[in-house]
MIBA-250470 format. One record per residue (C-alpha): x, y, z; residue number from 1. Coordinates in steps of 0.5 Angstrom, whole numbers, plus 500, padded with zeros to 3 digits. Layout:
// MIBA-250470
px X	py Y	pz Z	n NUM
...
//
This chain:
// MIBA-250470
px 523	py 358	pz 546	n 1
px 520	py 351	pz 544	n 2
px 526	py 348	pz 541	n 3
px 533	py 349	pz 543	n 4
px 537	py 344	pz 538	n 5
px 537	py 342	pz 531	n 6
px 540	py 335	pz 529	n 7
px 541	py 335	pz 522	n 8
px 544	py 330	pz 517	n 9
px 550	py 331	pz 512	n 10
px 549	py 328	pz 505	n 11
px 543	py 329	pz 502	n 12
px 540	py 334	pz 507	n 13
px 545	py 339	pz 509	n 14
px 550	py 338	pz 504	n 15
px 550	py 336	pz 496	n 16
px 556	py 333	pz 493	n 17
px 560	py 333	pz 499	n 18
px 560	py 340	pz 500	n 19
px 556	py 344	pz 505	n 20
px 553	py 350	pz 502	n 21
px 555	py 357	pz 504	n 22
px 548	py 359	pz 505	n 23
px 547	py 353	pz 509	n 24
px 553	py 355	pz 514	n 25
px 550	py 362	pz 515	n 26
px 543	py 359	pz 516	n 27
px 546	py 355	pz 522	n 28
px 550	py 361	pz 524	n 29
px 543	py 365	pz 525	n 30
px 540	py 359	pz 529	n 31
px 546	py 358	pz 534	n 32
px 546	py 366	pz 535	n 33
px 538	py 365	pz 537	n 34
px 541	py 361	pz 543	n 35
px 539	py 354	pz 540	n 36
px 544	py 348	pz 539	n 37
px 546	py 345	pz 532	n 38
px 548	py 337	pz 532	n 39
px 551	py 334	pz 525	n 40
px 549	py 327	pz 525	n 41
px 552	py 323	pz 519	n 42
px 553	py 316	pz 517	n 43
px 560	py 318	pz 515	n 44
px 567	py 316	pz 518	n 45
px 569	py 322	pz 522	n 46
px 576	py 323	pz 518	n 47
px 572	py 323	pz 512	n 48
px 567	py 328	pz 514	n 49
px 573	py 333	pz 517	n 50
px 576	py 332	pz 510	n 51
px 570	py 334	pz 506	n 52
px 567	py 339	pz 511	n 53
px 572	py 345	pz 513	n 54
px 566	py 348	pz 517	n 55
px 565	py 343	pz 522	n 56
px 566	py 348	pz 527	n 57
px 559	py 351	pz 525	n 58
px 556	py 345	pz 529	n 59
px 556	py 344	pz 537	n 60
px 557	py 337	pz 537	n 61
px 558	py 332	pz 531	n 62
px 555	py 325	pz 531	n 63
px 559	py 321	pz 526	n 64
px 559	py 313	pz 524	n 65
px 551	py 313	pz 524	n 66
px 551	py 314	pz 532	n 67
px 557	py 310	pz 534	n 68
px 562	py 316	pz 535	n 69
px 561	py 323	pz 538	n 70
px 566	py 329	pz 536	n 71
px 567	py 336	pz 540	n 72
px 569	py 341	pz 534	n 73
px 571	py 346	pz 540	n 74
px 576	py 341	pz 543	n 75
px 577	py 336	pz 537	n 76
px 576	py 330	pz 542	n 77
px 572	py 324	pz 540	n 78
px 569	py 318	pz 544	n 79
px 567	py 312	pz 541	n 80
px 560	py 309	pz 543	n 81
px 561	py 302	pz 541	n 82
px 566	py 297	pz 540	n 83
px 569	py 296	pz 533	n 84
px 566	py 291	pz 528	n 85
px 571	py 285	pz 529	n 86
px 577	py 285	pz 524	n 87
px 574	py 278	pz 522	n 88
px 569	py 281	pz 518	n 89
px 573	py 285	pz 514	n 90
px 578	py 279	pz 513	n 91
px 572	py 275	pz 511	n 92
px 569	py 281	pz 506	n 93
px 575	py 282	pz 503	n 94
px 576	py 274	pz 502	n 95
px 569	py 275	pz 498	n 96
px 571	py 280	pz 494	n 97
px 568	py 286	pz 497	n 98
px 571	py 293	pz 495	n 99
px 571	py 298	pz 497	n 100
px 571	py 297	pz 504	n 101
px 571	py 303	pz 509	n 102
px 573	py 302	pz 516	n 103
px 572	py 307	pz 521	n 104
px 573	py 307	pz 529	n 105
px 567	py 303	pz 530	n 106
px 563	py 301	pz 523	n 107
px 565	py 298	pz 517	n 108
px 562	py 300	pz 511	n 109
px 561	py 298	pz 503	n 110
px 556	py 300	pz 498	n 111
px 551	py 296	pz 493	n 112
px 551	py 291	pz 490	n 113
px 555	py 288	pz 496	n 114
px 549	py 288	pz 501	n 115
px 547	py 280	pz 501	n 116
px 555	py 278	pz 502	n 117
px 555	py 283	pz 508	n 118
px 549	py 279	pz 511	n 119
px 552	py 272	pz 509	n 120
px 559	py 274	pz 512	n 121
px 555	py 276	pz 519	n 122
px 551	py 270	pz 519	n 123
px 557	py 265	pz 518	n 124
px 561	py 268	pz 523	n 125
px 555	py 268	pz 528	n 126
px 556	py 275	pz 530	n 127
px 551	py 280	pz 533	n 128
px 551	py 286	pz 528	n 129
px 546	py 290	pz 525	n 130
px 546	py 292	pz 517	n 131
px 544	py 299	pz 516	n 132
px 542	py 302	pz 509	n 133
px 544	py 309	pz 507	n 134
px 542	py 310	pz 500	n 135
px 547	py 306	pz 496	n 136
px 551	py 305	pz 502	n 137
px 551	py 299	pz 507	n 138
px 554	py 300	pz 514	n 139
px 555	py 294	pz 519	n 140
px 555	py 297	pz 526	n 141
px 554	py 294	pz 533	n 142
px 547	py 292	pz 535	n 143
px 543	py 298	pz 538	n 144
px 547	py 303	pz 535	n 145
px 544	py 308	pz 531	n 146
px 543	py 316	pz 530	n 147
px 538	py 316	pz 535	n 148
px 543	py 313	pz 540	n 149
px 548	py 317	pz 538	n 150
px 544	py 324	pz 538	n 151
px 541	py 322	pz 545	n 152
px 549	py 322	pz 548	n 153
px 550	py 328	pz 544	n 154
px 544	py 332	pz 547	n 155
px 545	py 329	pz 554	n 156
px 552	py 333	pz 554	n 157
px 549	py 339	pz 552	n 158
px 544	py 338	pz 558	n 159
px 538	py 337	pz 553	n 160
px 533	py 332	pz 551	n 161
px 530	py 329	pz 545	n 162
px 523	py 333	pz 547	n 163
px 527	py 340	pz 545	n 164
px 530	py 337	pz 539	n 165
px 528	py 338	pz 531	n 166
px 531	py 333	pz 526	n 167
px 532	py 333	pz 519	n 168
px 534	py 328	pz 514	n 169
px 533	py 325	pz 507	n 170
px 535	py 317	pz 507	n 171
px 533	py 310	pz 510	n 172
px 538	py 311	pz 516	n 173
px 535	py 317	pz 518	n 174
px 528	py 314	pz 521	n 175
px 531	py 313	pz 528	n 176
px 533	py 320	pz 528	n 177
px 527	py 323	pz 526	n 178
px 523	py 318	pz 531	n 179
px 527	py 320	pz 537	n 180
px 526	py 328	pz 536	n 181
px 520	py 331	pz 538	n 182
px 519	py 334	pz 531	n 183
px 522	py 330	pz 525	n 184
px 522	py 333	pz 518	n 185
px 524	py 331	pz 511	n 186
px 527	py 335	pz 506	n 187
px 524	py 335	pz 499	n 188
px 529	py 330	pz 496	n 189
px 528	py 325	pz 502	n 190
px 526	py 317	pz 500	n 191
px 519	py 316	pz 500	n 192
px 519	py 312	pz 507	n 193
px 522	py 318	pz 511	n 194
px 517	py 323	pz 508	n 195
px 511	py 318	pz 510	n 196
px 514	py 318	pz 517	n 197
px 516	py 325	pz 518	n 198
px 512	py 331	pz 521	n 199
px 512	py 335	pz 515	n 200
px 516	py 335	pz 509	n 201
px 520	py 342	pz 507	n 202
px 518	py 345	pz 500	n 203
px 526	py 345	pz 498	n 204
px 531	py 340	pz 497	n 205
px 538	py 339	pz 501	n 206
px 541	py 345	pz 504	n 207
px 535	py 350	pz 502	n 208
px 530	py 345	pz 505	n 209
px 535	py 346	pz 512	n 210
px 535	py 353	pz 511	n 211
px 527	py 353	pz 510	n 212
px 527	py 350	pz 517	n 213
px 532	py 354	pz 520	n 214
px 528	py 360	pz 518	n 215
px 521	py 358	pz 521	n 216
px 524	py 355	pz 527	n 217
px 527	py 362	pz 528	n 218
px 521	py 366	pz 526	n 219
px 516	py 362	pz 530	n 220
px 519	py 356	pz 533	n 221
px 514	py 351	pz 529	n 222
px 508	py 354	pz 532	n 223
px 504	py 351	pz 527	n 224
px 506	py 344	pz 529	n 225
px 504	py 344	pz 536	n 226
px 498	py 339	pz 538	n 227
px 499	py 336	pz 531	n 228
px 504	py 330	pz 532	n 229
px 500	py 325	pz 534	n 230
px 505	py 320	pz 537	n 231
px 506	py 325	pz 543	n 232
px 499	py 327	pz 545	n 233
px 498	py 325	pz 552	n 234
px 492	py 320	pz 553	n 235
px 487	py 323	pz 559	n 236
px 481	py 318	pz 558	n 237
px 475	py 316	pz 554	n 238
px 469	py 320	pz 553	n 239
px 462	py 317	pz 553	n 240
px 462	py 316	pz 546	n 241
px 469	py 312	pz 546	n 242
px 473	py 317	pz 543	n 243
px 480	py 318	pz 547	n 244
px 481	py 325	pz 550	n 245
px 488	py 327	pz 549	n 246
px 492	py 333	pz 550	n 247
px 499	py 336	pz 547	n 248
px 505	py 335	pz 551	n 249
px 507	py 343	pz 551	n 250
px 503	py 349	pz 551	n 251
px 497	py 347	pz 556	n 252
px 496	py 348	pz 563	n 253
px 491	py 343	pz 567	n 254
px 487	py 344	pz 573	n 255
px 485	py 338	pz 577	n 256
px 479	py 340	pz 583	n 257
px 475	py 336	pz 587	n 258
px 474	py 335	pz 595	n 259
px 479	py 331	pz 599	n 260
px 479	py 323	pz 598	n 261
px 475	py 324	pz 591	n 262
px 481	py 321	pz 587	n 263
px 485	py 327	pz 585	n 264
px 491	py 324	pz 586	n 265
px 490	py 318	pz 583	n 266
px 488	py 322	pz 576	n 267
px 494	py 326	pz 577	n 268
px 498	py 320	pz 578	n 269
px 496	py 316	pz 572	n 270
px 497	py 323	pz 568	n 271
px 504	py 323	pz 571	n 272
px 506	py 316	pz 569	n 273
px 504	py 317	pz 562	n 274
px 508	py 323	pz 561	n 275
px 514	py 320	pz 564	n 276
px 513	py 314	pz 559	n 277
px 514	py 319	pz 554	n 278
px 520	py 321	pz 557	n 279
px 518	py 328	pz 559	n 280
px 521	py 330	pz 565	n 281
px 516	py 332	pz 571	n 282
px 517	py 335	pz 577	n 283
px 512	py 334	pz 583	n 284
px 511	py 339	pz 589	n 285
px 509	py 334	pz 593	n 286
px 506	py 337	pz 600	n 287
px 504	py 330	pz 603	n 288
px 508	py 325	pz 600	n 289
px 503	py 322	pz 596	n 290
px 507	py 321	pz 590	n 291
px 513	py 318	pz 593	n 292
px 512	py 311	pz 591	n 293
px 511	py 312	pz 584	n 294
px 515	py 308	pz 579	n 295
px 521	py 311	pz 575	n 296
px 520	py 317	pz 580	n 297
px 526	py 320	pz 584	n 298
px 524	py 322	pz 591	n 299
px 527	py 328	pz 595	n 300
px 525	py 329	pz 602	n 301
px 522	py 325	pz 608	n 302
px 518	py 327	pz 614	n 303
px 525	py 328	pz 618	n 304
px 529	py 332	pz 612	n 305
px 527	py 337	pz 608	n 306
px 529	py 338	pz 601	n 307
px 533	py 344	pz 599	n 308
px 532	py 348	pz 593	n 309
px 539	py 347	pz 590	n 310
px 538	py 339	pz 591	n 311
px 532	py 340	pz 587	n 312
px 535	py 344	pz 581	n 313
px 541	py 339	pz 581	n 314
px 537	py 333	pz 580	n 315
px 533	py 336	pz 575	n 316
px 540	py 338	pz 571	n 317
px 539	py 330	pz 568	n 318
px 534	py 330	pz 563	n 319
px 532	py 323	pz 565	n 320
px 531	py 324	pz 572	n 321
px 523	py 326	pz 574	n 322
px 523	py 328	pz 581	n 323
px 518	py 328	pz 587	n 324
px 519	py 334	pz 592	n 325
px 517	py 331	pz 598	n 326
px 515	py 337	pz 603	n 327
px 513	py 333	pz 609	n 328
px 520	py 335	pz 613	n 329
px 517	py 342	pz 612	n 330
px 512	py 346	pz 617	n 331
px 506	py 347	pz 614	n 332
px 507	py 355	pz 614	n 333
px 514	py 354	pz 611	n 334
px 512	py 350	pz 605	n 335
px 509	py 356	pz 601	n 336
px 516	py 360	pz 602	n 337
px 520	py 354	pz 600	n 338
px 516	py 354	pz 593	n 339
px 516	py 361	pz 592	n 340
px 524	py 360	pz 593	n 341
px 524	py 354	pz 588	n 342
px 520	py 357	pz 582	n 343
px 524	py 362	pz 580	n 344
px 530	py 356	pz 579	n 345
px 525	py 352	pz 576	n 346
px 523	py 357	pz 571	n 347
px 530	py 359	pz 570	n 348
px 532	py 352	pz 568	n 349
px 526	py 351	pz 563	n 350
px 529	py 358	pz 560	n 351
px 536	py 354	pz 559	n 352
px 534	py 347	pz 558	n 353
px 526	py 347	pz 556	n 354
px 526	py 342	pz 563	n 355
px 522	py 340	pz 567	n 356
px 517	py 339	pz 562	n 357
px 511	py 339	pz 567	n 358
px 511	py 342	pz 574	n 359
px 505	py 338	pz 578	n 360
px 503	py 342	pz 584	n 361
px 499	py 339	pz 589	n 362
px 495	py 343	pz 594	n 363
px 496	py 349	pz 590	n 364
px 491	py 353	pz 594	n 365
px 496	py 353	pz 599	n 366
px 502	py 354	pz 595	n 367
px 499	py 359	pz 591	n 368
px 494	py 362	pz 595	n 369
px 490	py 368	pz 593	n 370
px 494	py 373	pz 598	n 371
px 500	py 372	pz 593	n 372
px 496	py 376	pz 588	n 373
px 498	py 382	pz 592	n 374
px 506	py 380	pz 591	n 375
px 506	py 381	pz 584	n 376
px 514	py 381	pz 584	n 377
px 513	py 374	pz 588	n 378
px 508	py 371	pz 584	n 379
px 510	py 367	pz 577	n 380
px 507	py 370	pz 572	n 381
px 507	py 364	pz 567	n 382
px 508	py 357	pz 570	n 383
px 507	py 354	pz 563	n 384
px 506	py 346	pz 562	n 385
px 503	py 345	pz 570	n 386
px 498	py 341	pz 573	n 387
px 495	py 344	pz 579	n 388
px 491	py 340	pz 584	n 389
px 487	py 343	pz 589	n 390
px 481	py 342	pz 594	n 391
px 479	py 350	pz 593	n 392
px 480	py 353	pz 586	n 393
px 477	py 359	pz 589	n 394
px 483	py 360	pz 594	n 395
px 488	py 359	pz 588	n 396
px 491	py 366	pz 586	n 397
px 487	py 369	pz 580	n 398
px 493	py 370	pz 576	n 399
px 495	py 363	pz 576	n 400
px 488	py 360	pz 574	n 401
px 488	py 365	pz 568	n 402
px 492	py 361	pz 564	n 403
px 489	py 354	pz 565	n 404
px 487	py 351	pz 559	n 405
px 483	py 344	pz 561	n 406
px 480	py 343	pz 568	n 407
px 477	py 336	pz 571	n 408
px 472	py 336	pz 576	n 409
px 472	py 330	pz 581	n 410
px 467	py 328	pz 586	n 411
px 459	py 328	pz 587	n 412
px 458	py 335	pz 585	n 413
px 462	py 337	pz 579	n 414
px 458	py 343	pz 577	n 415
px 459	py 346	pz 583	n 416
px 467	py 345	pz 583	n 417
px 467	py 348	pz 576	n 418
px 462	py 353	pz 578	n 419
px 467	py 355	pz 583	n 420
px 473	py 355	pz 578	n 421
px 469	py 359	pz 573	n 422
px 467	py 365	pz 578	n 423
px 475	py 365	pz 581	n 424
px 478	py 365	pz 574	n 425
px 473	py 370	pz 570	n 426
px 470	py 364	pz 565	n 427
px 463	py 363	pz 563	n 428
px 461	py 356	pz 564	n 429
px 455	py 353	pz 561	n 430
px 453	py 347	pz 564	n 431
px 450	py 342	pz 559	n 432
px 443	py 339	pz 560	n 433
px 443	py 332	pz 563	n 434
px 450	py 332	pz 565	n 435
px 452	py 330	pz 572	n 436
px 457	py 325	pz 576	n 437
px 457	py 318	pz 575	n 438
px 461	py 313	pz 579	n 439
px 468	py 312	pz 576	n 440
px 468	py 318	pz 571	n 441
px 470	py 326	pz 572	n 442
px 467	py 332	pz 568	n 443
px 472	py 335	pz 564	n 444
px 472	py 342	pz 561	n 445
px 477	py 345	pz 555	n 446
px 476	py 352	pz 557	n 447
px 481	py 354	pz 552	n 448
px 477	py 351	pz 546	n 449
px 471	py 354	pz 549	n 450
px 468	py 346	pz 549	n 451
px 462	py 345	pz 553	n 452
px 464	py 340	pz 560	n 453
px 463	py 333	pz 558	n 454
px 464	py 326	pz 562	n 455
px 470	py 322	pz 562	n 456
px 473	py 316	pz 564	n 457
px 480	py 317	pz 566	n 458
px 485	py 312	pz 564	n 459
px 488	py 308	pz 570	n 460
px 495	py 309	pz 572	n 461
px 499	py 302	pz 572	n 462
px 503	py 303	pz 578	n 463
px 501	py 303	pz 585	n 464
px 501	py 309	pz 590	n 465
px 500	py 310	pz 597	n 466
px 496	py 316	pz 599	n 467
px 497	py 321	pz 604	n 468
px 503	py 317	pz 608	n 469
px 503	py 322	pz 613	n 470
px 496	py 323	pz 615	n 471
px 495	py 315	pz 616	n 472
px 502	py 314	pz 619	n 473
px 502	py 321	pz 624	n 474
px 495	py 325	pz 623	n 475
px 488	py 324	pz 625	n 476
px 483	py 320	pz 622	n 477
px 478	py 322	pz 626	n 478
px 472	py 317	pz 625	n 479
px 476	py 312	pz 621	n 480
px 480	py 311	pz 627	n 481
px 481	py 304	pz 629	n 482
px 478	py 302	pz 636	n 483
px 481	py 296	pz 640	n 484
px 475	py 294	pz 644	n 485
px 477	py 286	pz 645	n 486
px 472	py 281	pz 647	n 487
px 466	py 283	pz 651	n 488
px 468	py 291	pz 649	n 489
px 472	py 291	pz 655	n 490
px 477	py 297	pz 652	n 491
px 475	py 303	pz 648	n 492
px 482	py 305	pz 646	n 493
px 483	py 309	pz 639	n 494
px 488	py 309	pz 634	n 495
px 487	py 315	pz 630	n 496
px 493	py 313	pz 625	n 497
px 498	py 307	pz 624	n 498
px 503	py 310	pz 629	n 499
px 498	py 310	pz 635	n 500
px 496	py 303	pz 632	n 501
px 503	py 300	pz 632	n 502
px 504	py 303	pz 639	n 503
px 498	py 300	pz 642	n 504
px 499	py 293	pz 639	n 505
px 505	py 292	pz 642	n 506
px 502	py 293	pz 649	n 507
px 495	py 291	pz 649	n 508
px 493	py 285	pz 652	n 509
px 494	py 278	pz 649	n 510
px 486	py 277	pz 649	n 511
px 484	py 283	pz 646	n 512
px 490	py 283	pz 640	n 513
px 488	py 276	pz 638	n 514
px 480	py 277	pz 638	n 515
px 481	py 283	pz 633	n 516
px 487	py 278	pz 629	n 517
px 482	py 272	pz 629	n 518
px 476	py 277	pz 627	n 519
px 480	py 280	pz 621	n 520
px 479	py 287	pz 624	n 521
px 486	py 289	pz 622	n 522
px 486	py 287	pz 615	n 523
px 479	py 290	pz 614	n 524
px 481	py 297	pz 617	n 525
px 487	py 297	pz 612	n 526
px 483	py 296	pz 606	n 527
px 477	py 300	pz 608	n 528
px 480	py 306	pz 612	n 529
px 487	py 306	pz 610	n 530
px 485	py 304	pz 603	n 531
px 491	py 300	pz 602	n 532
px 490	py 294	pz 598	n 533
px 497	py 291	pz 599	n 534
px 497	py 292	pz 606	n 535
px 490	py 289	pz 607	n 536
px 492	py 283	pz 603	n 537
px 499	py 282	pz 607	n 538
px 495	py 283	pz 613	n 539
px 490	py 277	pz 611	n 540
px 496	py 272	pz 610	n 541
px 498	py 274	pz 617	n 542
px 491	py 273	pz 620	n 543
px 490	py 266	pz 617	n 544
px 496	py 263	pz 620	n 545
px 496	py 259	pz 626	n 546
px 503	py 257	pz 627	n 547
px 504	py 264	pz 630	n 548
px 505	py 266	pz 637	n 549
px 501	py 273	pz 639	n 550
px 508	py 276	pz 640	n 551
px 510	py 274	pz 633	n 552
px 504	py 276	pz 630	n 553
px 505	py 283	pz 633	n 554
px 512	py 283	pz 630	n 555
px 510	py 282	pz 623	n 556
px 505	py 287	pz 623	n 557
px 509	py 292	pz 625	n 558
px 514	py 290	pz 620	n 559
px 509	py 290	pz 615	n 560
px 506	py 297	pz 616	n 561
px 513	py 300	pz 617	n 562
px 516	py 297	pz 611	n 563
px 510	py 301	pz 607	n 564
px 509	py 308	pz 611	n 565
px 514	py 312	pz 615	n 566
px 512	py 311	pz 622	n 567
px 514	py 316	pz 628	n 568
px 520	py 314	pz 632	n 569
//
């Protein structure tokens, strides 16, 4: 299912004249029977709501007092999400002749025409409070509390996020609710401003509009809205004519292919950043630890400790947690087995919670090789919302390539890369005349939409990322190795990675060490071979210093490298 929860306002939406119609109650029960959750979100005080709504048990949770109180009907327990509005506000309003005054567990409310007086009292008392209008009602609440914050708490209790939720409302105080949820809907009788900001407006009013929405949710999961809600589209880059390239956050599978070192991880990291910025949960299967340094991302596993399936699934139970699963602690031949054990759990979690919203699989040709096609019981038939990153598209299992919607070819031979994918996936590729590779650009192909391939300048990521941690720290960099030769080429000691570099640096004679230090050879290697500008900049600062002894410089360099990379012991 696409949507797993409905957040519904009470007065003017689900209810008319204080009452929840029997037809609406039955519609809500149908929705819950379909496996979805229903949360009532209202500005009413909880005791007042319980008085007028005997069918409160029809809801999984209730957010009352405009987001300030959450109530569990099954347990008959409530929790306040803010401190009560101070009594001095009530006292001063009474002194000013305001009547009626409703006092909740947190909020204080009155009605028109007392709005101006309420503002004056808050200003006179110098308090940090907010005033929210709800048709004729005027509500006073602690700063930062609204229907969206209350629903966020409720959804978290249900193990869901806003991206699995649809909201429906009618009044001014429903703006935050509709904007918070993945799809915000206004009933036909809603205020004009809410209709303007809603994804769509129901044909019917009040409870009939709620029932109309519920019927469509059950029938097709609001399929007509997929890709139509502009604020959720994820930016990928810009075409040559300046138009933006964006994809919906749901129902798309992406393949990023190209030779090693061409920029696949950089493009992928930028896309991950933008998904996380929009609060989509991402799970990255990270064989080489390339994404562990991305911000807003938890990392599990390291070169000395392999992650477990249970640890991964436990962390992803939190809707706010995006995760990089670092497989450096697993032997290369053991990684496909680990993924085959993990993917059923990820898909089961998705079926229950809708998350993780996106799965990123680096080195896809190794994790999902062609040989998996001979083990149908092991091969996942539908990954869904997945980014596959690979050097060899034709080495990936054909059943995994089949549902790919968008392909990006990176490197100097995009026609060859896309041709390899097309042949492996059984797709027909027509290459536009004159299209070729350009520096800083990639070639995109919207396979599902039958578009011709096109040039795109990728949207750059903002966070710094250290690529290929293990290769640079422990692997073999071959022709990009550092050679300690010293003055007059007295040595020819090869450091094929950072670990060996630090080991040689500790024992090499002082003239050789100082020769390369003063020639700024170390920073040059860090910048052009390791491709780590931060490391190079810091190294340049050390190279320029004249107050350091050779041993002090060696120590600083080792500490600098160790702070960025996990060195072998």
